[in-house]
C-alpha positions in Angstrom: 0.0 0.0 0.0 1.1 3.5 -0.7 -0.2 7.0 0.3 -0.8 9.9 -2.1 -0.4 13.5 -1.1 -3.2 15.9 -2.0 -2.8 19.3 -0.4 -5.6 21.0 -2.3 -8.7 22.3 -0.6 -10.7 22.7 -3.8 -13.7 20.3 -3.6 -14.1 20.0 -7.3 -10.4 19.3 -8.0 -10.2 16.9 -5.1 -13.1 14.7 -6.4 -11.4 14.7 -9.8 -8.1 13.7 -8.1 -9.8 10.8 -6.3 -11.6 9.5 -9.3 -8.5 9.7 -11.5 -6.4 7.8 -8.9 -9.2 5.2 -8.5 -9.5 4.4 -12.2 -6.0 5.1 -13.6 -3.2 4.3 -11.2 -1.2 1.0 -11.5 -3.5 -1.9 -10.5 -0.9 -3.9 -8.7 -0.9 -1.5 -5.7 -3.4 -0.3 -3.0 -3.6 3.4 -2.1 -4.7 5.7 0.7 -5.4 9.4 0.4 -6.1 11.8 3.2 -7.5 15.2 2.1 -9.4 18.2 3.2 -12.1 20.2 1.4 -13.1 23.8 1.8 -16.8 24.5 2.6 -18.8 22.2 0.3 -21.7 19.8 0.1 -20.8 16.5 -1.6 -23.9 14.7 -3.0 -24.3 11.1 -3.9 -24.3 10.1 -7.5 -28.0 9.1 -7.4 -29.3 12.2 -5.6 -31.2 15.3 -6.8 -28.9 18.1 -5.6 -31.8 20.5 -5.2 -33.5 18.2 -2.7 -30.4 18.0 -0.5 -29.3 21.6 0.0 -30.6 25.0 1.1 -29.8 26.8 -2.1 -30.1 30.3 -0.6 -27.9 29.5 2.4 -25.1 27.9 0.3 -25.1 30.9 -2.1 -24.9 33.3 0.8 -22.0 31.4 2.4 -20.0 30.4 -0.7 -20.5 26.7 -0.2 -19.6 24.6 -3.2 -21.7 21.7 -4.4 -20.1 18.7 -6.0 -21.5 15.3 -7.1 -19.3 12.2 -6.3 -19.2 8.9 -8.1 -20.4 6.8 -5.1 -23.9 6.4 -3.8 -25.3 7.3 -0.4 -26.4 10.7 1.0 -25.2 14.2 1.0 -22.4 15.3 3.4 -21.0 18.6 4.5 -17.2 19.2 4.3 -15.1 22.1 5.6 -11.6 22.7 6.7 -12.3 20.9 10.0 -13.3 17.7 8.3 -10.7 15.1 7.2 -11.6 12.8 4.3 -10.1 9.4 3.6 -10.0 7.4 0.4 -8.8 3.8 0.3 -8.4 2.2 -3.1 -7.9 -1.6 -3.1 -8.2 -4.5 -5.4 -11.3 -6.6 -4.8 -10.0 -9.9 -6.3 -13.0 -11.9 -7.5 -15.4 -10.4 -4.9 -16.9 -7.4 -6.5 -19.3 -6.6 -3.6 -19.8 -3.5 -1.4 -18.3 -4.4 2.0 -18.1 -1.5 4.4 -16.8 -3.5 7.3 -13.8 -5.0 5.5 -12.5 -1.7 4.1 -13.1 0.5 7.2 -11.5 -1.8 9.9 -8.1 0.0 9.3 -9.8 3.3 10.0 -11.4 2.1 13.2 -8.2 0.5 14.4 -6.2 3.6 13.7 -8.7 5.6 15.7 -8.5 3.0 18.5 -4.8 3.9 18.8 -5.9 7.4 19.6 -8.2 6.0 22.4 -11.2 6.7 20.2 -13.6 3.8 20.3 -15.7 4.2 17.2 -17.9 1.5 15.7 -19.7 0.7 12.4 -23.3 1.6 12.7 -26.2 0.9 10.4 -25.3 0.5 6.8 -22.5 3.0 6.3 -21.8 5.1 9.3 -19.2 5.2 12.1 -20.3 6.5 15.5 -19.1 7.4 19.0 -21.6 7.1 21.8 -24.4 6.7 19.2 -23.5 9.9 17.4 -22.2 9.9 13.8 -18.7 11.2 13.1 -18.2 9.5 9.7 -20.3 8.7 6.6 -18.9 6.1 4.3 -19.5 5.3 0.6 -18.1 2.8 -1.9 -17.8 2.1 -5.6 -16.6 -1.0 -7.4 -14.9 -0.6 -10.9 -13.1 -3.2 -12.8 -12.2 -5.4 -9.7 -11.2 -2.4 -7.8 -12.9 -0.7 -4.8 -13.0 2.9 -3.8 -13.9 3.2 -0.1 -14.1 6.8 1.1 -15.7 8.8 3.9 -15.7 11.8 6.2 -14.1 12.2 9.6 -15.7 15.1 11.4 -12.8 16.4 13.3 -13.6 20.0 14.1 -16.4 20.7 11.7 -18.8 23.7 12.1 -21.8 21.5 13.0 -24.3 24.5 12.9 -23.3 25.3 9.3 -23.6 21.5 8.5 -27.2 21.5 9.8 -28.3 24.7 8.0 -26.6 23.9 4.6 -28.2 20.5 4.4 -31.7 21.6 5.4 -34.3 22.3 2.7 -37.1 24.3 4.3 -40.0 23.0 2.2 -40.4 20.2 -0.2 -41.4 21.7 -3.6 -39.6 18.9 -5.5 -40.9 15.4 -6.1 -38.3 12.9 -7.5 -37.0 9.4 -7.3 -33.6 10.5 -6.1 -32.0 8.9 -3.1 -32.7 11.1 -0.1 -30.3 11.6 2.7 -31.0 10.3 6.2 -30.1 12.9 8.9 -28.3 11.7 12.0 -27.0 13.1 15.3 -23.4 14.1 14.6 -20.3 14.9 16.7 -16.7 16.0 16.3 -13.8 13.6 16.9 -11.8 16.5 18.5 -14.2 16.4 21.5 -12.9 12.9 22.4 -9.2 13.5 21.9 -6.5 15.2 24.0 -6.7 19.0 24.1 -4.6 20.9 21.5 -4.3 18.3 18.7 -4.7 19.9 15.3 -6.3 18.4 12.2 -2.8 18.2 10.6 -1.5 16.3 13.6 -4.5 14.1 13.5 -4.0 13.4 9.8 -0.4 12.4 10.4 -1.2 10.1 13.2 -4.1 8.5 11.3 -1.8 7.8 8.3 0.9 6.3 10.6 -1.6 4.0 12.3 -3.3 2.9 9.0 0.1 1.6 7.7 1.0 0.2 11.1 -2.2 -1.8 11.1 -1.3 -3.1 7.6 2.2 -4.1 8.8 3.9 -1.7 6.4 6.1 1.4 6.4 4.4 4.5 4.9 5.6 4.8 1.3 4.5 7.7 -0.9 3.3 7.3 -4.5 4.3 10.5 -6.4 2.1 11.4 -9.3 3.7 12.0 -12.6 3.2 15.1 -14.8 1.0 13.0 -17.1 -1.1 11.8 -14.2 -1.5 15.4 -12.8 -2.6 16.5 -16.3 -5.2 13.7 -16.4 -6.6 15.0 -13.1 -6.7 18.6 -14.4 -8.6 17.3 -17.5 -11.1 15.4 -15.4 -11.6 18.5 -13.2 -12.2 20.8 -16.3 -14.4 18.4 -18.2 -16.5 16.9 -15.4 -16.3 18.2 -11.8 -16.3 21.9 -12.6 -19.4 21.5 -14.8 -23.0 22.3 -13.8 -24.1 19.4 -15.9 -22.3 16.9 -13.5 -23.0 18.6 -10.2 -26.6 19.7 -10.8 -27.8 18.4 -14.2 -27.1 14.7 -13.5 -30.2 14.5 -11.3 -32.9 11.8 -11.5 -36.1 12.9 -13.2 -38.0 15.2 -10.9 -40.9 17.6 -10.8 -40.9 21.1 -9.3 -43.9 23.3 -8.4 -44.3 26.7 -6.8 -47.0 29.3 -6.2 -46.5 32.9 -5.5 -49.0 35.8 -5.0 -48.2 39.2 -6.6 -50.2 42.4 -6.7 -51.2 41.6 -10.3 -52.3 38.1 -9.5 -51.1 34.6 -8.5 -48.8 32.4 -10.6 -48.3 28.6 -10.2 -45.4 27.0 -12.1 -45.0 23.3 -12.7 -41.9 21.8 -14.3 -40.8 18.3 -15.2 -37.0 18.0 -15.3 -35.2 15.2 -17.1 -31.4 15.0 -17.2 -31.2 18.5 -16.0 -33.4 19.9 -18.8 -36.9 21.2 -18.6 -39.1 18.6 -20.3 -42.5 20.2 -19.7 -43.4 23.7 -18.4 -46.8 25.0 -17.4 -48.0 28.3 -15.8 -51.4 28.7 -14.2 -53.0 31.6 -12.4 -55.3 34.7 -12.5 -52.7 37.0 -14.0 -53.4 39.1 -17.1 -50.8 39.4 -19.9 -50.8 40.9 -23.3 -49.2 37.8 -24.8 -50.2 34.2 -24.3 -48.0 32.4 -21.7 -47.9 29.4 -24.0 -45.1 31.1 -25.9 -43.0 31.4 -22.7 -43.7 27.7 -21.9 -42.5 26.7 -25.3 -39.4 28.9 -25.0 -38.4 27.4 -21.6 -39.0 23.8 -22.6 -35.7 22.2 -23.6 -33.6 24.7 -21.6 -31.2 23.6 -18.8 -32.8 24.0 -15.4 -30.1 26.4 -14.5 -30.8 29.8 -12.9 -28.3 31.9 -14.9 -29.2 30.3 -18.3 -32.9 30.7 -17.8 -32.7 34.3 -16.6 -30.4 35.3 -19.5 -32.9 33.7 -22.0 -35.8 36.0 -21.2 -36.0 39.8 -20.7 -37.9 41.6 -18.0 -39.9 43.4 -20.7 -41.0 40.0 -22.2 -42.0 38.7 -18.7 -44.2 41.7 -18.1 -46.0 40.9 -21.4 -46.8 37.4 -20.2 -47.7 38.1 -16.5 -47.8 41.8 -15.6 -45.5 43.8 -13.4 -43.1 41.1 -12.5 -39.3 41.6 -12.1 -36.6 39.1 -13.1 -35.8 38.6 -9.5 -39.4 37.6 -8.7 -39.5 35.3 -11.8 -36.2 33.7 -10.5 -37.8 33.1 -7.1 -40.8 31.5 -8.7 -38.7 29.0 -10.7 -36.0 28.3 -8.1 -37.0 29.4 -4.6 -37.1 26.4 -2.2 -37.6 28.5 0.9 -40.8 28.1 2.8 -43.9 29.9 1.5 -47.4 30.0 2.8 -49.4 27.1 1.4 -52.0 28.6 -1.0 -53.6 26.8 -3.9 -53.6 28.3 -7.4 -56.9 30.0 -8.2 -59.4 28.4 -10.5 -59.1 29.5 -14.2 -61.2 32.6 -14.9 -64.2 32.3 -17.2 -63.4 35.7 -18.7 
């Protein structure tokens, strides 16, 4: 086994780094990577990103959203969270096995007098509180086992960033299960930093394997491959938001000129059907706007750039672009109010 240094805090780059190492490094070796992300939410590959995050909160706090290649639920990362990636050959047993791949982590923590345990399907806990969420992927007889270690994470931010105030989305995406969480630092000797914790964890992982820590140094070609994966995949809206399961979105808002209800069906990140209902009066039929939005990416900047405020006022009345944006994308809680019945006149 060898370890790979990754000192980046860029979540999108780090997920590209991990996938590239998983799928491209020499197959005759196992690898371990310990790494730290800046403030970010990492969603599972089968999740609808918009169901998992408070979009207004993450925008206000510059929290990056990235999709990973493994299943499971959404997790919050920041500079107080240490991530681990263990890449191993599976032999002929291509099965998800959380216990086998995480025993080295638990044994390393035990050396620090931290008695964690595997809990449920894919969590590690202390005193019944979660400090690690784990996920796995199998690819060509190789396993990627990775997870979080909440060392000194801002738990209040974690809670707010992963809380959607009202369900305006219906989809078949895998939804996260929330658990009571805790920080590892609270159970360790005072004064230990995350860098010291990282060094000790790496030392004890290799000690448990009966090996001396040996570094695998990435070549220039390998680093270029990581950069390409970052540019082409992990920095793209299509991967992080657009690769969502099919879902439906609906919202209703009341304005001085009347109420508007919007209903959207989204497939592969693109608006498949679009309908507006309400008691508004416009000089142009709203069917024209529905046709214009159909086929567009469900992406805030793209949709707002595609319509002018002047055009919106012709369809609905005195609506601003900001109000139209909130109608199409706002997930914050609104008073429940049904759309009015269609007018006979």
